[in-house]
N, C-alpha and C positions, 0 to 999 in steps of 0.2 A: 192377341194375348189369350192364354188359356183360362179356363174357369178357375183353376187352382190359383194362378197368380192374381187374378182379379179378386178372389176371395181373400187371399193373404194381404193384398194391398188394402182392401176394405177393413180388415181387422186392425191393421196398423193405423189406419186413419181414425178409426173409432177410438182406439186406445189413446192416440195423441190428442184427439178432441176432448176426451174425458179428462186427461191429465191437465190440459190447459184450463178447463172449467173448474176442476177441483182446486188448482192453485189460486185462481182468481177468487173463488168463493172463500177459501181459507184466509186469504189476505184481507178480504173485506170484513169477515167475521172477527178476526183478530184485531183489526183496527177499531171496529165498533166497540168491542169489549174494553179495549184499552182507553178509548175515548170517554166512555161513560163511567168506568171504574165502579160498577155496581155489583161486582162479584163478591160473594161472601162464602167462606168455607168454615164449616163447623166440624170439629173433631171430637169424638167421645172416646174415653179410655181411662185406664188406671195410671195415674202419674208415676207410680213406682215401677211400672212394668217397662222393660227395655223396648218393647214393641211400640210404646207410645213415643219414645224418643225418636225412633225411626220414622214414625208417622209424621211427627212434627217437622223433622228434617226434610222429608219428602214434600210436605206441604209448602215449606219455605222455598224449596227448589222450584216448585210449580209456580209459586207467586213471583219469584224473581224472573223466571224464564217466560211465562205466558201472561200472567195477570199482575202487573206491577202495582195496581191500586187495590188489590183484593184484601179484604179484612179476614183474618183467621182467628177463630175462637176455639179454645180447648175447654171441654167440659169434663171435669173430674168425676168419674163414676166410682172410684175406689174410696178407701178411707183417707188417703192423702197423708198418711203417717209413714215415717221411714224416710229414706232418701228419695225425695220427690224430684225426679229428673225433669218432668214436664213443667213444673212450676219454675224451675231454674231456667229452662230453655225459653219459656214464654216471656220471661222478663228480658232475656238477651235478644230475642228475635222479634220483639214488638208484636206479641200475640196476646189477645185478651184471655185471661185464665179465670174460669168460673169453678168454684167449689160446690 
């Protein structure tokens, strides 16, 4: 077998070994996080800003998909007057809302 084919085979073996280790590590870490449930996410923003709504929805998606036991807290930085979308979503999505 030529040096080229040996090198190519070594690269494929290294990539395969790395992939297996990465998957095993990811599964172990995800299991440990779900088992302890100690993750907490704190969001800061203006409740009247539509970007805050997107931020809360993204955080809920992350909690549902990766960290089912995570607590989410939204801290209001704006005046909180007007149509406060974040406060409404916090009540619906089981998020702690701090003014």
